[in-house]
Backbone as CSV, one residue per row, in Angstrom:
resi,resn,N_x,N_y,N_z,CA_x,CA_y,CA_z,C_x,C_y,C_z
1,MET,-50.463,-135.462,-76.732,-49.098,-136.114,-77.032,-49.143,-136.744,-78.334
2,THR,-48.444,-136.373,-79.242,-48.225,-136.857,-80.785,-47.725,-138.280,-80.651
3,THR,-48.156,-139.083,-81.693,-47.703,-140.436,-82.002,-46.200,-140.559,-81.687
4,LEU,-45.440,-139.719,-82.247,-44.061,-139.791,-82.377,-43.485,-139.430,-80.995
5,GLN,-44.023,-138.462,-80.273,-43.664,-138.254,-78.862,-43.938,-139.505,-78.002
6,GLN,-45.053,-140.070,-78.212,-45.378,-141.320,-77.409,-44.334,-142.266,-77.461
7,HIS,-44.085,-142.556,-78.857,-43.140,-143.699,-79.301,-41.818,-143.391,-78.691
8,LEU,-41.366,-142.105,-78.705,-40.062,-141.655,-78.251,-40.006,-141.809,-76.775
9,LEU,-41.053,-141.449,-76.163,-41.003,-141.787,-74.470,-40.866,-143.090,-74.217
10,GLU,-41.720,-144.041,-74.892,-41.760,-145.444,-74.596,-40.357,-146.156,-74.759
11,TYR,-39.726,-145.729,-76.037,-38.436,-146.348,-76.451,-37.372,-145.849,-75.497
12,TRP,-37.402,-144.450,-75.077,-36.455,-144.042,-74.370,-36.351,-144.638,-72.837
13,ARG,-37.543,-144.822,-72.332,-37.552,-145.513,-70.993,-37.202,-146.922,-71.088
14,ALA,-37.643,-147.682,-72.205,-37.052,-148.960,-72.306,-35.765,-149.128,-72.331
15,ASN,-35.049,-148.130,-72.967,-33.561,-148.138,-73.213,-32.914,-147.207,-72.273
16,HIS,-33.473,-146.840,-71.122,-32.937,-145.867,-70.323,-31.498,-145.922,-69.852
17,THR,-31.239,-147.214,-69.357,-29.842,-147.764,-68.901,-28.889,-147.634,-70.046
18,GLN,-29.042,-147.970,-71.155,-28.319,-147.759,-72.296,-27.984,-146.345,-72.586
19,PHE,-29.067,-145.628,-72.635,-28.951,-144.217,-73.006,-28.192,-143.398,-71.971
20,LEU,-28.367,-143.802,-70.822,-27.583,-143.055,-69.677,-26.112,-143.376,-69.678
21,ASP,-25.921,-144.629,-69.931,-24.331,-145.050,-69.955,-23.678,-144.281,-71.088
22,THR,-24.399,-144.307,-72.143,-23.648,-143.598,-73.449,-23.582,-142.291,-73.239
23,LEU,-24.532,-141.511,-72.548,-24.513,-140.115,-72.255,-23.280,-139.765,-71.186
24,THR,-23.369,-140.611,-70.214,-22.237,-140.479,-69.154,-20.875,-140.592,-69.722
25,GLU,-20.673,-141.583,-70.522,-19.411,-141.786,-71.136,-18.958,-140.587,-71.928
26,ASP,-19.993,-140.177,-72.840,-19.620,-138.895,-73.746,-19.166,-137.721,-72.763
27,ILE,-19.880,-137.404,-71.781,-19.526,-136.043,-71.022,-18.331,-136.415,-70.125
28,HIS,-18.099,-137.668,-69.618,-16.869,-137.958,-68.873,-15.699,-137.912,-69.647
29,THR,-15.742,-138.125,-71.039,-14.747,-138.247,-71.823,-14.356,-136.937,-72.539
30,HIS,-15.425,-136.118,-72.950,-15.324,-134.890,-73.755,-15.786,-133.625,-73.049
31,GLY,-16.298,-133.767,-71.946,-16.768,-132.579,-71.182,-15.974,-131.675,-70.481
32,GLY,-14.636,-131.834,-70.524,-13.604,-130.933,-69.716,-13.157,-131.767,-68.668
33,SER,-12.060,-131.132,-68.069,-11.359,-131.705,-67.049,-12.132,-131.847,-65.790
34,SER,-13.087,-131.012,-65.466,-14.007,-131.053,-64.269,-14.844,-132.437,-64.204
35,TYR,-15.268,-132.713,-65.406,-15.917,-134.058,-65.526,-15.113,-135.184,-65.686
36,GLN,-13.881,-134.969,-66.250,-13.030,-136.084,-66.350,-12.483,-136.647,-64.954
37,HIS,-12.325,-135.744,-63.992,-11.914,-135.919,-62.635,-13.008,-136.211,-61.778
38,MET,-14.373,-136.123,-62.163,-15.607,-136.460,-61.311,-15.606,-138.034,-61.330
39,PRO,-15.904,-138.586,-60.107,-16.278,-139.913,-60.183,-17.298,-140.286,-61.132
40,ILE,-17.219,-141.318,-61.773,-18.157,-141.648,-63.054,-19.577,-141.953,-62.322
41,ALA,-19.472,-142.640,-61.139,-20.829,-142.869,-60.585,-21.480,-141.614,-60.181
42,GLU,-20.662,-140.828,-59.642,-21.487,-139.581,-59.190,-21.959,-138.742,-60.480
43,LEU,-21.243,-138.643,-61.521,-21.657,-138.178,-62.756,-22.833,-138.753,-63.221
44,ARG,-22.982,-140.197,-63.281,-24.044,-140.879,-63.733,-25.291,-140.659,-63.002
45,ASP,-25.286,-140.515,-61.658,-26.340,-140.198,-60.884,-26.907,-138.825,-61.265
46,GLY,-26.050,-137.849,-61.286,-26.601,-136.446,-61.668,-27.347,-136.507,-62.993
47,LEU,-26.658,-137.259,-64.006,-27.267,-137.327,-65.356,-28.642,-137.946,-65.310
48,ASP,-28.704,-139.186,-64.425,-29.942,-139.812,-64.329,-31.101,-139.091,-63.742
49,ARG,-30.943,-138.171,-62.871,-31.941,-137.241,-62.524,-32.331,-136.279,-63.687
50,THR,-31.476,-135.764,-64.465,-31.735,-135.123,-65.784,-32.650,-135.763,-66.694
51,VAL,-32.022,-137.033,-67.089,-32.802,-137.825,-68.004,-34.216,-138.055,-67.584
52,GLN,-34.324,-138.507,-66.445,-35.680,-138.772,-65.865,-36.659,-137.587,-65.840
53,ALA,-36.141,-136.442,-65.741,-36.891,-135.187,-65.727,-37.212,-134.884,-67.240
54,TRP,-36.297,-135.149,-68.065,-36.857,-135.055,-69.496,-37.743,-136.065,-69.993
55,GLN,-37.803,-137.411,-69.384,-38.756,-138.107,-69.865,-40.131,-137.825,-69.289
56,ALA,-40.135,-137.122,-67.977,-41.285,-136.609,-67.306,-41.840,-135.396,-68.203
57,PHE,-40.930,-134.710,-68.679,-41.371,-133.548,-69.645,-42.024,-133.899,-70.847
58,LEU,-41.556,-134.971,-71.444,-42.220,-135.431,-72.713,-43.646,-136.132,-72.454
59,GLU,-43.714,-136.666,-71.137,-45.064,-137.186,-70.582,-46.198,-136.096,-70.261
60,HIS,-45.644,-135.051,-69.603,-46.418,-134.009,-69.031,-46.412,-132.651,-69.611
61,ASP,-45.496,-132.480,-70.524,-44.999,-131.175,-71.209,-44.859,-130.099,-70.099
62,ASP,-44.010,-130.324,-69.078,-43.868,-129.495,-68.026,-42.251,-129.461,-67.640
63,THR,-41.735,-128.256,-67.943,-40.150,-128.236,-67.751,-39.779,-127.859,-66.516
64,ALA,-40.692,-127.697,-65.611,-40.172,-127.108,-64.079,-39.085,-127.928,-63.639
65,VAL,-39.196,-129.268,-63.624,-38.079,-129.977,-62.919,-36.812,-130.094,-63.618
66,ILE,-36.939,-129.948,-64.950,-35.579,-129.697,-65.810,-34.962,-128.418,-65.479
67,MET,-35.694,-127.318,-65.412,-35.213,-126.093,-65.197,-34.524,-125.969,-63.674
68,GLN,-35.235,-126.659,-62.867,-34.763,-126.722,-61.388,-33.332,-127.417,-61.422
69,ILE,-33.367,-128.345,-62.045,-32.019,-129.252,-62.062,-30.901,-128.530,-62.647
70,ALA,-31.226,-127.789,-63.776,-30.299,-126.878,-64.525,-29.702,-125.808,-63.722
71,SER,-30.795,-125.214,-62.866,-30.434,-123.989,-62.000,-29.520,-124.431,-60.889
72,VAL,-29.864,-125.627,-60.313,-28.905,-126.157,-59.247,-27.538,-126.372,-59.703
73,MET,-27.524,-127.208,-60.909,-26.261,-127.413,-61.431,-25.379,-126.185,-61.803
74,GLY,-25.881,-125.260,-62.302,-25.322,-124.113,-62.741,-24.773,-123.435,-61.545
75,GLN,-25.566,-123.223,-60.290,-25.139,-122.580,-59.192,-23.931,-123.288,-58.500
76,ARG,-24.104,-124.601,-58.385,-22.968,-125.497,-57.817,-21.619,-125.408,-58.655
77,ARG,-21.886,-125.536,-60.006,-20.521,-125.548,-60.628,-19.948,-124.083,-60.603
78,ALA,-20.771,-123.111,-60.760,-20.317,-121.745,-60.664,-19.550,-121.413,-59.413
79,ALA,-20.156,-121.949,-58.383,-19.624,-121.716,-56.989,-18.230,-122.523,-56.990
80,ASN,-18.069,-123.546,-57.663,-16.784,-124.190,-57.456,-15.854,-123.767,-58.752
81,GLN,-16.221,-122.658,-59.360,-15.340,-122.064,-60.198,-15.071,-123.026,-61.574
82,ILE,-16.153,-123.663,-61.972,-15.972,-124.592,-63.182,-16.301,-123.692,-64.417
83,ASP,-15.581,-123.771,-65.425,-15.881,-123.141,-66.546,-17.348,-123.213,-67.098
84,VAL,-17.982,-122.293,-67.440,-19.292,-122.478,-67.924,-19.401,-123.308,-69.230
85,ARG,-18.333,-123.405,-69.981,-18.411,-124.065,-71.227,-18.402,-125.543,-70.899
86,ASP,-17.661,-125.948,-69.882,-17.938,-127.305,-69.465,-19.278,-127.819,-69.191
87,THR,-19.855,-126.878,-68.298,-21.104,-127.103,-67.819,-22.106,-127.130,-68.963
88,LEU,-21.959,-126.094,-69.835,-22.950,-126.293,-71.026,-22.637,-127.368,-71.884
89,TYR,-21.515,-128.120,-71.900,-21.484,-129.337,-72.736,-22.498,-130.409,-72.393
90,VAL,-22.905,-130.418,-71.186,-23.913,-131.415,-70.702,-25.029,-131.204,-71.625
91,ILE,-25.525,-129.967,-71.889,-26.680,-129.649,-72.722,-26.462,-130.040,-74.199
92,ASP,-25.213,-129.794,-74.712,-24.701,-130.026,-75.983,-24.829,-131.522,-76.158
93,ALA,-24.368,-132.318,-75.222,-24.345,-133.850,-75.393,-25.700,-134.311,-75.184
94,LEU,-26.498,-133.857,-74.449,-27.964,-134.150,-74.143,-28.642,-134.119,-75.316
95,ARG,-28.495,-132.878,-76.128,-29.180,-132.519,-77.338,-28.725,-133.643,-78.468
96,THR,-27.448,-134.005,-78.478,-26.921,-134.836,-79.502,-27.598,-136.337,-79.398
97,HIS,-27.664,-136.650,-78.174,-28.306,-137.970,-77.745,-29.710,-138.038,-78.059
98,ILE,-30.329,-136.979,-77.529,-31.902,-136.954,-77.750,-32.328,-137.004,-79.112
99,LEU,-31.640,-136.195,-80.081,-31.956,-136.163,-81.311,-31.589,-137.349,-82.016
100,ARG,-30.700,-138.033,-81.635,-30.328,-139.592,-82.301,-31.563,-140.361,-81.798
101,LEU,-32.162,-140.342,-80.620,-33.317,-141.086,-80.435,-34.402,-140.753,-81.270
102,VAL,-34.583,-139.523,-81.517,-35.686,-138.948,-82.345,-35.409,-139.475,-83.795
103,ASP,-34.342,-139.382,-84.478,-33.954,-139.927,-85.717,-34.198,-141.317,-85.747
104,HIS,-33.907,-141.984,-84.784,-34.165,-143.558,-84.803,-35.605,-144.009,-84.785
105,ILE,-36.421,-143.109,-83.865,-38.006,-143.576,-83.782,-38.502,-143.083,-85.090
106,SER,-38.251,-141.998,-85.704,-38.977,-141.320,-86.697,-38.512,-141.935,-88.121
107,ALA,-37.638,-142.901,-88.082,-37.138,-143.342,-89.326,-38.320,-143.823,-90.298
108,ASN,-39.240,-144.553,-89.747,-40.376,-145.064,-90.532,-41.735,-144.238,-90.059
109,MET,-41.637,-142.996,-89.695,-42.754,-142.223,-89.215,-42.643,-140.923,-89.819
110,PRO,-43.885,-140.276,-89.827,-43.817,-138.918,-90.548,-42.924,-137.908,-89.526
111,ALA,-42.401,-136.997,-90.118,-41.598,-135.915,-89.151,-42.657,-135.157,-88.210
112,ASP,-42.241,-134.963,-87.190,-42.916,-134.225,-86.064,-42.252,-132.918,-85.698
113,VAL,-42.526,-131.790,-86.537,-41.758,-130.589,-86.321,-42.201,-129.929,-85.124
114,GLN,-43.207,-130.061,-84.596,-43.796,-129.623,-83.292,-42.981,-130.176,-82.224
115,LEU,-42.709,-131.475,-82.269,-41.909,-132.129,-81.111,-40.292,-131.535,-81.095
116,GLU,-39.921,-131.481,-82.415,-38.450,-131.142,-82.550,-38.438,-129.727,-81.911
117,ARG,-39.399,-128.880,-82.195,-39.285,-127.395,-81.732,-39.578,-127.472,-80.116
118,LYS,-40.271,-128.284,-79.681,-40.500,-128.450,-78.081,-39.157,-128.934,-77.567
119,ILE,-38.509,-129.859,-78.170,-37.280,-130.270,-77.600,-36.133,-129.223,-77.595
120,GLU,-36.060,-128.543,-78.919,-35.060,-127.444,-78.832,-35.400,-126.301,-77.906
121,ALA,-36.573,-125.997,-77.809,-36.953,-124.888,-76.718,-36.573,-125.275,-75.379
122,ALA,-36.848,-126.495,-74.970,-36.458,-126.892,-73.571,-34.902,-126.948,-73.329
123,LEU,-34.208,-127.386,-74.366,-32.833,-127.402,-74.356,-32.148,-125.895,-74.275
124,HIS,-32.848,-124.966,-75.055,-32.415,-123.658,-75.089,-32.677,-122.989,-73.744
125,ASP,-33.801,-123.328,-73.026,-34.236,-122.802,-71.689,-33.140,-123.332,-70.563
126,GLN,-32.825,-124.554,-70.905,-31.770,-125.225,-70.006,-30.472,-124.346,-70.058
127,ARG,-30.173,-123.974,-71.078,-28.812,-123.392,-71.250,-28.848,-122.048,-70.645
128,LYS,-30.151,-121.364,-70.962,-30.343,-119.939,-70.391,-30.426,-120.114,-68.815
129,MET,-30.889,-121.057,-68.288,-31.033,-121.254,-66.865,-29.555,-121.452,-66.128
130,ILE,-28.772,-122.335,-66.976,-27.523,-122.471,-66.341,-26.753,-121.235,-66.530
131,ILE,-26.676,-120.415,-67.580,-25.956,-119.233,-67.795,-26.441,-118.150,-66.804
132,GLY,-27.791,-118.108,-66.517,-28.290,-117.282,-65.531,-27.888,-117.661,-64.182
133,ALA,-27.728,-118.809,-63.860,-27.244,-119.384,-62.458,-25.832,-118.849,-62.327
134,TYR,-24.976,-119.128,-63.299,-23.728,-118.557,-63.454,-23.588,-116.959,-63.094
135,GLY,-24.346,-116.236,-63.661,-24.561,-114.764,-63.637,-24.774,-114.533,-62.212
136,ASP,-25.795,-115.084,-61.484,-26.344,-114.977,-60.118,-25.092,-115.148,-59.336
137,VAL,-24.528,-116.243,-59.426,-23.301,-116.511,-58.424,-22.241,-115.432,-58.718
138,MET,-21.923,-115.071,-59.933,-20.906,-114.005,-60.109,-21.389,-112.576,-59.428
139,LEU,-22.645,-112.277,-59.540,-23.091,-110.997,-58.923,-22.997,-111.163,-57.431
140,GLU,-23.340,-112.304,-56.789,-23.225,-112.460,-55.444,-21.787,-112.388,-54.979
141,ALA,-20.821,-112.991,-55.743,-19.511,-112.883,-55.508,-18.880,-111.422,-55.478
142,GLN,-19.415,-110.684,-56.563,-19.044,-109.298,-56.588,-19.592,-108.382,-55.420
143,GLN,-20.680,-108.929,-55.002,-21.194,-108.081,-53.798,-20.537,-108.318,-52.521
144,LEU,-20.194,-109.647,-52.487,-19.368,-110.085,-51.360,-17.964,-109.231,-51.179
145,LEU,-17.523,-109.290,-52.587,-16.041,-108.560,-52.635,-16.212,-107.111,-52.321
146,ALA,-17.288,-106.504,-52.804,-17.483,-105.264,-52.510,-17.699,-104.873,-50.987
147,ASP,-18.475,-105.832,-50.327,-18.630,-105.689,-48.862,-17.411,-105.789,-48.172
148,ARG,-16.492,-106.792,-48.647,-15.335,-107.039,-48.060,-14.276,-105.733,-48.037
149,GLU,-14.295,-105.312,-49.336,-13.547,-104.102,-49.598,-13.933,-102.937,-48.732
150,GLN,-15.398,-102.830,-48.592,-15.731,-101.694,-47.806,-15.456,-101.820,-46.322
151,ALA,-15.482,-103.246,-45.852,-15.042,-103.565,-44.432,-13.687,-103.273,-44.320
152,LEU,-12.935,-103.655,-45.273,-11.279,-103.382,-45.062,-11.042,-101.846,-45.064
153,ALA,-11.770,-101.122,-46.014,-11.731,-99.695,-46.055,-12.043,-99.047,-44.643
154,TYR,-13.036,-99.555,-43.850,-13.466,-99.127,-42.674,-12.500,-99.458,-41.627
155,GLN,-11.974,-100.647,-41.683,-10.871,-101.046,-40.736,-9.710,-100.205,-40.933
156,GLY,-9.355,-99.876,-42.180,-8.286,-98.983,-42.424,-8.301,-97.706,-41.909
157,ARG,-9.576,-97.130,-42.072,-9.838,-95.803,-41.538,-9.692,-95.800,-39.953
158,LEU,-10.366,-97.048,-39.247,-10.282,-97.077,-37.920,-8.850,-97.234,-37.355
159,ILE,-8.065,-98.009,-38.090,-6.630,-98.148,-37.764,-6.044,-96.860,-37.796
160,GLN,-6.261,-96.026,-38.823,-5.668,-94.759,-39.058,-5.953,-93.771,-37.798
161,GLU,-7.277,-93.905,-37.477,-7.683,-93.038,-36.308,-7.044,-93.528,-35.066
162,LEU,-6.909,-94.673,-34.856,-6.366,-95.270,-33.597,-4.761,-94.894,-33.479
163,SER,-4.279,-94.940,-34.791,-2.791,-94.888,-34.835,-2.357,-93.304,-34.607
164,THR,-3.441,-92.384,-35.108,-3.111,-91.012,-34.881,-4.152,-90.339,-33.951
165,PRO,-4.216,-90.674,-32.846,-5.411,-90.182,-32.123,-5.136,-88.620,-31.653
166,ILE,-5.889,-87.715,-32.035,-5.714,-86.372,-31.779,-6.808,-85.901,-30.794
167,VAL,-6.224,-85.569,-29.550,-7.071,-85.345,-28.467,-7.206,-83.932,-28.054
168,PRO,-8.355,-83.421,-28.030,-8.581,-81.809,-27.354,-8.514,-81.884,-25.978
169,ILE,-7.586,-81.242,-25.442,-7.341,-81.202,-23.975,-7.929,-79.824,-23.248
170,PHE,-8.014,-79.065,-24.171,-8.520,-77.594,-23.807,-9.151,-76.791,-24.872
171,GLU,-9.862,-75.839,-24.707,-10.390,-75.142,-25.800,-9.229,-74.518,-26.647
172,GLY,-9.174,-74.974,-28.017,-8.157,-74.465,-28.940,-6.782,-75.201,-28.817
173,VAL,-6.796,-76.193,-27.952,-5.517,-77.026,-27.800,-5.698,-78.358,-28.123
174,LEU,-4.819,-79.073,-29.086,-4.937,-80.317,-29.404,-3.657,-81.062,-28.995
175,VAL,-3.649,-82.367,-28.628,-2.421,-83.221,-28.356,-2.462,-84.313,-29.489
176,LEU,-1.276,-84.513,-30.190,-1.165,-85.552,-30.974,-0.030,-86.423,-30.606
177,PRO,-0.173,-87.621,-29.897,1.010,-88.311,-29.657,1.213,-89.385,-30.622
178,LEU,2.546,-89.325,-31.043,2.847,-90.237,-32.198,3.699,-91.400,-31.620
179,VAL,3.276,-92.719,-31.958,3.887,-93.752,-31.544,4.334,-94.831,-32.637
180,GLY,5.657,-95.199,-32.518,6.014,-96.159,-33.697,6.677,-95.268,-34.729
181,ALA,7.160,-96.148,-35.734,7.833,-95.699,-36.946,7.048,-94.791,-37.833
182,VAL,7.526,-93.630,-38.338,6.889,-92.882,-39.319,7.489,-92.788,-40.617
183,ASP,6.551,-93.348,-41.588,6.916,-93.269,-42.907,6.248,-92.301,-43.687
184,SER,6.323,-92.232,-45.211,5.742,-91.259,-45.842,4.291,-91.393,-45.781
185,ARG,3.743,-92.476,-45.857,2.377,-92.794,-45.918,1.718,-92.326,-44.524
186,ARG,2.376,-92.724,-43.411,1.825,-92.465,-42.208,1.911,-91.122,-41.890
187,ALA,2.999,-90.425,-42.375,3.177,-88.863,-42.215,2.022,-88.170,-42.941
188,THR,1.714,-88.661,-44.158,0.535,-87.932,-44.915,-0.603,-88.080,-44.115
189,GLN,-0.905,-89.201,-43.664,-2.197,-89.475,-42.884,-2.224,-88.750,-41.629
190,VAL,-1.174,-88.496,-40.829,-1.060,-87.797,-39.746,-1.363,-86.289,-39.974
191,MET,-0.821,-85.827,-40.937,-0.777,-84.365,-41.511,-2.240,-83.994,-41.853
192,GLU,-2.854,-84.857,-42.723,-4.306,-84.683,-42.963,-5.286,-84.817,-41.734
193,SER,-5.066,-85.806,-40.940,-5.786,-85.892,-39.694,-5.754,-84.531,-38.835
194,ALA,-4.496,-84.063,-38.744,-4.150,-83.019,-37.817,-4.817,-81.747,-38.449
195,LEU,-4.769,-81.530,-39.607,-5.388,-80.315,-40.306,-6.904,-80.342,-40.149
196,GLU,-7.467,-81.610,-40.356,-8.896,-81.624,-40.183,-9.332,-81.203,-38.922
197,LYS,-8.625,-81.830,-37.848,-9.084,-81.496,-36.471,-8.815,-80.102,-36.140
198,ILE,-7.720,-79.546,-36.681,-7.591,-78.010,-36.179,-8.733,-77.155,-36.633
199,VAL,-9.096,-77.362,-38.047,-10.225,-76.738,-38.559,-11.490,-77.096,-37.650
200,GLU,-11.752,-78.299,-37.475,-13.005,-78.717,-36.847,-13.161,-77.996,-35.408
201,ASN,-11.912,-78.154,-34.670,-11.988,-77.680,-33.374,-11.576,-76.096,-33.235
202,GLN,-11.313,-75.490,-34.478,-10.799,-74.200,-34.459,-9.570,-73.989,-33.381
203,ALA,-8.672,-74.894,-33.379,-7.566,-74.769,-32.572,-6.510,-73.840,-32.970
204,ASP,-5.671,-73.477,-32.001,-4.629,-72.529,-32.440,-3.103,-73.183,-31.933
205,VAL,-3.437,-74.354,-31.200,-2.102,-74.956,-30.849,-2.286,-76.444,-31.041
206,LEU,-1.213,-77.064,-31.748,-1.105,-78.571,-31.926,0.123,-78.959,-31.076
207,ILE,-0.147,-79.770,-29.955,1.075,-80.281,-29.404,1.419,-81.688,-29.948
208,LEU,2.523,-81.756,-30.488,2.984,-82.962,-31.165,4.043,-83.806,-30.255
209,ASP,3.522,-84.815,-29.602,4.499,-85.668,-28.685,4.954,-86.828,-29.436
210,ILE,6.478,-86.708,-29.593,7.061,-87.716,-30.305,7.864,-88.735,-29.447
211,THR,7.338,-88.693,-28.180,7.974,-89.668,-27.204,8.179,-91.008,-27.461
212,GLY,7.132,-91.407,-28.344,6.992,-92.770,-28.691,7.626,-92.988,-29.954
213,VAL,8.247,-92.110,-30.695,8.949,-92.351,-32.076,10.338,-92.954,-31.737
214,PRO,10.671,-94.085,-32.223,12.003,-94.721,-31.781,13.085,-93.985,-32.577
215,MET,12.861,-93.600,-33.705,13.935,-92.882,-34.445,13.492,-91.693,-35.253
216,VAL,14.414,-90.718,-35.375,14.211,-89.632,-36.268,15.316,-89.493,-37.023
217,ASP,14.925,-89.531,-38.482,15.973,-89.485,-39.518,15.508,-88.137,-40.251
218,THR,16.346,-87.865,-41.420,16.121,-86.705,-42.178,14.589,-86.692,-42.658
219,GLY,14.078,-87.930,-43.014,12.715,-87.985,-43.531,11.603,-87.451,-42.656
220,VAL,11.851,-88.121,-41.334,10.858,-87.785,-40.233,10.910,-86.342,-39.834
221,ALA,12.150,-85.826,-39.800,12.343,-84.390,-39.490,11.738,-83.565,-40.552
222,ASN,11.831,-83.974,-41.906,11.130,-83.243,-42.943,9.746,-83.092,-42.809
223,TYR,9.094,-84.240,-42.433,7.716,-84.474,-42.139,7.215,-83.471,-41.159
224,LEU,8.080,-83.461,-40.234,7.616,-82.447,-38.964,7.643,-81.095,-39.448
225,ILE,8.775,-80.669,-40.240,8.755,-79.249,-40.696,7.443,-79.000,-41.585
226,GLN,7.216,-79.943,-42.458,6.167,-79.637,-43.410,4.882,-79.695,-42.594
227,MET,4.615,-80.527,-41.798,3.423,-80.175,-40.658,3.413,-78.936,-40.094
228,ALA,4.507,-78.607,-39.636,4.419,-77.214,-38.920,4.200,-76.067,-39.876
229,ARG,4.663,-76.119,-41.143,4.152,-75.051,-42.075,2.883,-75.076,-42.406
230,ALA,2.337,-76.350,-42.637,0.839,-76.560,-42.992,-0.050,-76.028,-41.850
231,VAL,0.345,-76.232,-40.674,-0.463,-75.905,-39.446,-0.372,-74.293,-39.338
232,ASN,0.834,-73.749,-39.665,0.937,-72.356,-39.654,0.100,-71.630,-40.515
233,LEU,-0.142,-72.345,-41.734,-1.056,-71.675,-42.770,-2.525,-71.464,-42.441
234,LEU,-2.863,-72.446,-41.351,-4.168,-72.356,-40.735,-4.145,-71.417,-39.464
235,GLY,-3.079,-70.787,-39.273,-3.126,-69.796,-38.286,-2.886,-70.505,-36.760
236,ALA,-2.498,-71.634,-36.930,-2.147,-72.280,-35.546,-0.590,-72.577,-35.444
237,GLN,-0.262,-73.177,-34.311,1.147,-73.448,-34.150,1.431,-74.877,-33.571
238,VAL,2.538,-75.616,-33.994,2.956,-76.741,-33.463,3.955,-76.572,-32.359
239,VAL,3.581,-77.398,-31.220,4.781,-77.253,-30.318,4.939,-78.888,-30.161
240,LEU,6.501,-78.904,-30.437,6.966,-80.286,-30.479,7.482,-80.575,-29.067
241,VAL,7.022,-81.801,-28.479,7.406,-82.248,-27.193,8.029,-83.685,-27.217
242,GLY,8.798,-84.146,-26.256,9.155,-85.419,-26.262,10.583,-85.806,-26.846
243,ILE,11.437,-84.691,-27.120,12.677,-84.957,-27.813,13.603,-85.380,-26.700
244,GLY,13.936,-86.765,-26.888,14.914,-87.146,-25.983,16.385,-86.886,-26.409
245,ALA,17.453,-87.227,-25.577,18.728,-86.974,-25.735,19.200,-87.535,-27.149
246,GLU,18.918,-88.799,-27.385,19.422,-89.352,-28.639,18.754,-88.632,-29.796
247,ILE,17.545,-88.419,-29.733,16.845,-87.883,-31.038,17.388,-86.375,-31.111
248,ALA,17.591,-85.674,-29.952,18.172,-84.368,-30.131,19.433,-84.329,-30.804
249,GLN,20.434,-85.235,-30.532,21.639,-85.360,-30.959,21.524,-85.687,-32.529
250,THR,20.683,-86.672,-32.921,20.498,-86.891,-34.205,20.049,-85.847,-35.146
251,ILE,19.163,-84.915,-34.512,18.588,-83.716,-35.192,19.803,-82.770,-35.431
252,VAL,20.760,-82.660,-34.497,21.757,-81.806,-34.717,22.711,-82.350,-35.697
253,GLN,22.921,-83.607,-35.760,23.989,-84.226,-36.694,23.351,-84.093,-38.026
254,LEU,22.142,-84.225,-38.133,21.530,-84.116,-39.537,21.492,-82.622,-40.180
255,GLY,21.545,-81.653,-39.137,21.571,-80.288,-39.489,20.219,-79.873,-39.832
256,VAL,19.272,-80.424,-39.339,17.762,-80.069,-39.450,17.530,-78.915,-38.559
257,GLU,16.947,-77.795,-39.376,16.737,-76.583,-38.703,15.164,-76.598,-38.213
258,LEU,15.007,-76.505,-36.986,13.643,-76.677,-36.431,13.428,-75.385,-35.649
259,SER,14.013,-74.236,-36.011,13.879,-72.854,-35.389,12.412,-72.340,-35.526
260,ASN,11.713,-72.756,-36.447,10.309,-72.207,-36.629,9.425,-73.144,-35.922
261,ILE,9.877,-74.232,-35.083,8.898,-75.008,-34.437,9.128,-74.804,-32.731
262,VAL,8.068,-74.619,-32.029,8.425,-74.443,-30.606,8.691,-75.778,-30.069
263,THR,9.654,-75.920,-29.111,9.911,-77.124,-28.711,9.887,-77.128,-27.185
264,ARG,9.400,-78.207,-26.561,9.515,-78.290,-25.035,9.885,-79.910,-24.703
265,SER,10.362,-79.900,-23.482,10.944,-81.227,-23.044,9.950,-82.338,-23.136
266,ASN,8.832,-82.037,-22.448,7.883,-83.079,-22.257,6.380,-82.526,-22.472
267,LEU,5.455,-83.466,-22.361,4.114,-83.175,-22.560,3.513,-82.020,-21.535
268,GLN,3.990,-82.198,-20.214,3.435,-81.144,-19.331,3.952,-79.830,-19.653
269,SER,5.260,-79.677,-20.117,5.800,-78.448,-20.536,5.050,-77.798,-21.610
270,GLY,4.511,-78.686,-22.660,3.944,-78.182,-23.928,2.547,-77.843,-23.577
271,ILE,1.852,-78.446,-22.547,0.655,-78.021,-22.139,0.692,-76.667,-21.454
272,ASP,1.611,-76.520,-20.700,1.808,-75.138,-19.859,2.044,-74.115,-20.913
273,TYR,2.808,-74.345,-22.014,3.008,-73.247,-22.916,1.691,-73.071,-23.674
274,ALA,1.040,-73.915,-24.108,-0.274,-73.871,-24.844,-1.232,-72.982,-23.919
275,LEU,-1.411,-73.312,-22.651,-2.361,-72.624,-21.885,-1.712,-71.106,-21.753
276,THR,-0.647,-70.987,-21.459,-0.051,-69.607,-21.342,-0.240,-68.779,-22.571
277,ARG,-0.103,-69.512,-23.806,-0.248,-68.855,-25.101,-1.738,-68.341,-25.022
278,ARG,-2.668,-68.949,-24.506,-4.143,-68.643,-24.408,-4.488,-67.890,-23.232
279,GLY,-3.510,-67.531,-22.412,-3.801,-66.656,-21.230,-4.218,-67.393,-20.075
280,TYR,-3.844,-68.724,-19.942,-4.355,-69.543,-18.861,-2.975,-70.064,-18.158
281,ALA,-3.272,-70.547,-16.853,-2.204,-71.222,-16.371,-2.699,-72.198,-15.290
282,ILE,-1.986,-73.214,-15.225,-2.359,-74.306,-14.160,-1.795,-73.920,-12.718
283,GLN,-2.807,-73.843,-11.790,-2.310,-73.567,-10.422,-2.871,-74.535,-9.494
284,PRO,-2.086,-74.700,-8.400,-2.760,-75.722,-7.351,-3.738,-75.089,-6.612
285,VAL,-4.791,-76.023,-6.361,-5.926,-75.553,-5.470,-5.613,-75.111,-4.269
286,ALA,-6.179,-74.032,-3.769,-5.793,-73.517,-2.546,-6.365,-74.294,-1.372
């Protein structure tokens, strides 16, 4: 330890309380809104640990404690979404007040370039540690966000599958029960799922049950026609079942042409049609 470093350490410890009070007031006043709203006793206690770590560094030439404190401070303040510039002001203020001590002690002593470099290097490492901690917290937050988005996407796919269950009931025959309102987004999802299942199961009949659809307007009718055309392009056929009296009347009033779509009154009739189309029939057991 150089003579100037020894004198600095002794003087700093002898005037610890005054130095800490001055540093605390500086940061509380000029360190940004987060420090201005922090209880001054809490701020002082945190700075006290930092100042003691610096004094230990001058005595033992070990920055481990300083870096640990800087890392924890950066992580906590980043997690609380405090502007990194406010946090880095602590290092700027610390530098100002430490160099004032050095100037005061070295007024009647030879300059100690090595000590000044050592102090500047430690301050620089503190800044890097805080910035690195902010970066780590940001990366962690981004990963959590990505995981959440992935989970939401999975849930969306699951809800889509549950809302459009396509059930194979016989070789080459699929049943798709629609329940609830049908808008453009859901209609697109239903069509995509239906076409994928037709290809996957090599089906030639898709029974579309709209018993659970509360209302059929022009839009819904057009979706049904588009689906029937798309299914036909795959060599399969749509059988529309579950048309109630009110929906039938609405379709007639709208002037929607469903002549290219096979219709049956209920699901049982639709299944009978599909099996007959494949050369099978449901018969009672003798």
